[in-house]
LUMNUFI-983596 format. One line per 10 residues: for each residue x, y, z of N, C-alpha, C. Coordinates in pm, whole numbers, padded with zeros to 5 digits, m for minus. Layout:
# residues N
X,Y,Z,X,Y,Z,X,Y,Z; ...;
//
This chain:
# residues 117
12749,m01858,m02938,12620,m01803,m02972,12632,m01658,m03015; 12747,m01618,m03063,12774,m01480,m03100,12672,m01426,m03200; 12644,m01500,m03306,12550,m01451,m03407,12411,m01430,m03349; 12367,m01520,m03264,12236,m01507,m03202,12231,m01388,m03108; 12343,m01357,m03044,12345,m01243,m02953,12314,m01115,m03027; 12371,m01098,m03144,12342,m00979,m03222,12196,m00976,m03264; 12141,m01094,m03288,12000,m01102,m03322,11911,m01058,m03206; 11951,m01088,m03085,11870,m01049,m02969,11846,m00899,m02970; 11950,m00824,m02983,11939,m00678,m02983,11858,m00631,m03104; 11888,m00686,m03218,11818,m00648,m03341,11668,m00674,m03332;
11631,m00793,m03287,11489,m00825,m03273,11423,m00735,m03170; 11490,m00711,m03059,11432,m00625,m02955,11407,m00485,m03009; 11507,m00431,m03078,11494,m00296,m03131,11385,m00288,m03238; 11378,m00390,m03326,11273,m00391,m03429,11134,m00399,m03369; 11123,m00465,m03253,10993,m00476,m03186,10959,m00349,m03110; 11056,m00259,m03097,11032,m00133,m03027,11036,m00145,m02876; 11095,m00251,m02826,11103,m00273,m02681,11236,m00216,m02631; 11229,m00135,m02527,11351,m00076,m02473,11431,m00181,m02397; 11559,m00156,m02385,11646,m00245,m02309,11598,m00254,m02165; 11559,m00139,m02108,11510,m00135,m01970,11386,m00222,m01953;
11291,m00210,m02045,11168,m00289,m02034,11197,m00438,m02049; 11284,m00472,m02144,11318,m00613,m02164,11384,m00669,m02039; 11479,m00595,m01984,11548,m00641,m01863,11450,m00661,m01748; 11355,m00570,m01735,11256,m00580,m01628,11169,m00704,m01646; 11124,m00727,m01771,11039,m00845,m01795,11114,m00975,m01772; 11244,m00976,m01803,11324,m01096,m01784,11364,m01112,m01637; 11367,m01000,m01565,11412,m01003,m01425,11562,m00997,m01416; 11620,m00914,m01501,11766,m00907,m01513,11810,m00761,m01504; 11931,m00741,m01457,11991,m00609,m01451,12012,m00556,m01594; 11980,m00429,m01617,11993,m00368,m01750,12137,m00376,m01801;
12232,m00349,m01715,12372,m00353,m01756,12415,m00491,m01803; 12371,m00593,m01733,12406,m00730,m01773,12337,m00770,m01902; 12213,m00727,m01920,12144,m00759,m02044,12211,m00689,m02162; 12255,m00567,m02140,12329,m00495,m02244,12457,m00570,m02280; 12525,m00622,m02178,12646,m00700,m02203,12615,m00825,m02285; 12502,m00889,m02258,12461,m01006,m02335,12440,m00967,m02480; 12367,m00859,m02501,12337,m00816,m02638,12462,m00773,m02716; 12564,m00730,m02645,12688,m00688,m02711,12796,m00796,m02711; 12761,m00915,m02665,12853,m01027,m02671,12961,m01027,m02564; 12944,m00947,m02462,13043,m00942,m02354,13009,m01037,m02241;
12887,m01089,m02243,12840,m01183,m02141,12758,m01289,m02213; 12779,m01414,m02178,12708,m01523,m02244,12561,m01523,m02203; 12475,m01541,m02300,12331,m01546,m02273,12295,m01678,m02207; 12219,m01670,m02102,12171,m01791,m02035,12050,m01845,m02112; 12013,m01966,m02080,11895,m02027,m02140,11772,m01940,m02109; 11765,m01887,m01989,11653,m01802,m01950,11643,m01680,m02039; 11756,m01616,m02067,11755,m01496,m02152,11709,m01532,m02293; 11766,m01635,m02350,11730,m01672,m02487,11583,m01711,m02496; 11535,m01792,m02402,11394,m01831,m02404,11302,m01712,m02378; 11348,m01618,m02297,11268,m01498,m02272,11251,m01416,m02400;
11359,m01399,m02476,11348,m01328,m02604,11254,m01403,m02697; 11266,m01533,m02698,11178,m01616,m02781,11032,m01593,m02744; 11002,m01597,m02617,10865,m01585,m02569,10812,m01443,m02584; 10889,m01346,m02536,10843,m01206,m02535,10832,m01148,m02676; 10931,m01175,m02759,10935,m01113,m02892,10889,m01207,m03004; 10849,m01328,m02966,10799,m01427,m03062,10904,m01460,m03170; 11028,m01475,m03127,11137,m01512,m03218,11143,m01664,m03222; 11137,m01722,m03340,11150,m01868,m03348,11285,m01914,m03294; 11284,m02019,m03213,11407,m02073,m03155,11507,m02107,m03264; 11460,m02162,m03375,11551,m02199,m03484,11627,m02077,m03535;
11565,m01961,m03535,11635,m01841,m03582,11744,m01801,m03483; 11717,m01818,m03355,11817,m01781,m03255,11938,m01873,m03258; 11915,m01997,m03293,12022,m02095,m03290,12061,m02148,m03428; 12013,m02083,m03534,12031,m02138,m03668,12177,m02164,m03704; 12267,m02086,m03655,12408,m02107,m03687,12472,m02217,m03603; 12398,m02263,m03502,12451,m02364,m03413,12395,m02503,m03440; 12280,m02511,m03504,12218,m02640,m03530,12310,m02735,m03607; 12373,m02690,m03718,12458,m02785,m03793,12573,m02842,m03712; 12645,m02757,m03639,12761,m02808,m03564,12719,m02896,m03447; 12611,m02861,m03381,12562,m02943,m03270,12511,m03076,m03323;
12442,m03072,m03435,12391,m03195,m03496,12507,m03288,m03532; 12610,m03234,m03596,12726,m03315,m03634,12795,m03374,m03512; 12808,m03297,m03406,12874,m03346,m03284,12791,m03456,m03219; 12660,m03438,m03211,12574,m03541,m03154,12578,m03668,m03238; 12580,m03651,m03371,12586,m03767,m03460,12719,m03841,m03441; 12828,m03768,m03436,12959,m03829,m03415,12962,m03906,m03283; 12912,m03844,m03178,12911,m03909,m03046,12817,m04029,m03044; 12702,m04016,m03112,12607,m04128,m03118,12665,m04248,m03190; 12735,m04224,m03301,12799,m04332,m03374,12909,m04398,m03291; 12983,m04317,m03217,13088,m04369,m03130,13027,m04455,m03019;
12919,m04408,m02961,12850,m04484,m02857,12800,m04617,m02913; 12745,m04613,m03034,12695,m04735,m03096,12808,m04838,m03113; 12924,m04793,m03156,13039,m04883,m03171,13076,m04945,m03037; 13079,m04865,m02931,13114,m04916,m02798,13011,m05018,m02750; 12884,m04989,m02775,12779,m05083,m02734,12791,m05215,m02810; 12824,m05206,m02937,12839,m05328,m03019,12956,m05412,m02970; 13060,m05349,m02920,13177,m05421,m02868,13145,m05491,m02737; 13053,m05436,m02660,13020,m05489,m02528,12878,m05540,m02525; 12849,m05638,m02603,12713,m05691,m02615,12674,m05779,m02495; 12723,m05750,m02378,12703,m05837,m02263,12579,m05803,m02181;
12537,m05678,m02183,12426,m05639,m02097,12293,m05686,m02154; 12196,m05706,m02064,12067,m05762,m02104,11982,m05664,m02185; 11999,m05536,m02163,11914,m05439,m02233,11984,m05377,m02355; 12088,m05440,m02405,12167,m05385,m02514,12084,m05371,m02642; 11997,m05468,m02671,11916,m05461,m02792,11825,m05338,m02791; 11764,m05315,m02677,11676,m05198,m02664,11755,m05068,m02680; 11868,m05062,m02616,11954,m04941,m02627,11996,m04918,m02772; 12037,m05023,m02841,12079,m05010,m02981,11963,m04967,m03070; 11846,m05020,m03043,11728,m04983,m03123,11698,m04834,m03106; 11699,m04787,m02983,11676,m04644,m02957,11786,m04559,m03020;
11908,m04603,m03005,12022,m04529,m03060,12015,m04523,m03212; 11976,m04631,m03276,11962,m04631,m03422,11856,m04532,m03468; 11747,m04522,m03392,11642,m04425,m03424,11696,m04283,m03413; 11769,m04257,m03307,11827,m04124,m03286,11929,m04092,m03394; 12016,m04186,m03424,12118,m04166,m03527,12052,m04139,m03662; 11945,m04210,m03693,11873,m04187,m03818,11819,m04045,m03826; 11764,m03999,m03716,11711,m03861,m03713,11824,m03760,m03728; 11936,m03784,m03662,12050,m03692,m03672,12106,m03689,m03814; 12111,m03803,m03879,12157,m03808,m04019,12064,m03725,m04107; 11935,m03741,m04085,11837,m03663,m04162,11854,m03513,m04138;
11869,m03474,m04013,11892,m03333,m03982,12020,m03282,m04043; 12126,m03360,m04033,12255,m03320,m04088,12244,m03301,m04240; 12173,m03388,m04305,12152,m03377,m04450,12073,m03250,m04482; 11970,m03222,m04406,11887,m03103,m04431,11964,m02974,m04405; 12050,m02970,m04305,12128,m02849,m04277,12232,m02825,m04383; 12273,m02932,m04452,12373,m02919,m04557,12318,m02856,m04683; 12187,m02844,m04691,12123,m02790,m04813,12121,m02639,m04812;
//
């Protein structure tokens, strides 16, 4: 999430919010938040969502560089799961699982295509 980390600091500074105030609103130590903004400490979900909520940053902007790779990985894993399910057609709920999986795979393919543009 390196690229998004730099965005956290940039968005905070553009909004005119001090590091101290942001840390206080998030409930975090100023030193640790500074480390997050400088890429020395990984941002938790709470930190990222707090920046989203407090500074009105769209989640897609915070994760825009991660959506394509995560989408591709989920698609790859979904297709692999589908193959395994097709090989083991023994369970009673396999049709339902495959139907749901096909819907998910279709959505992931659409997302993957859109991120490629």
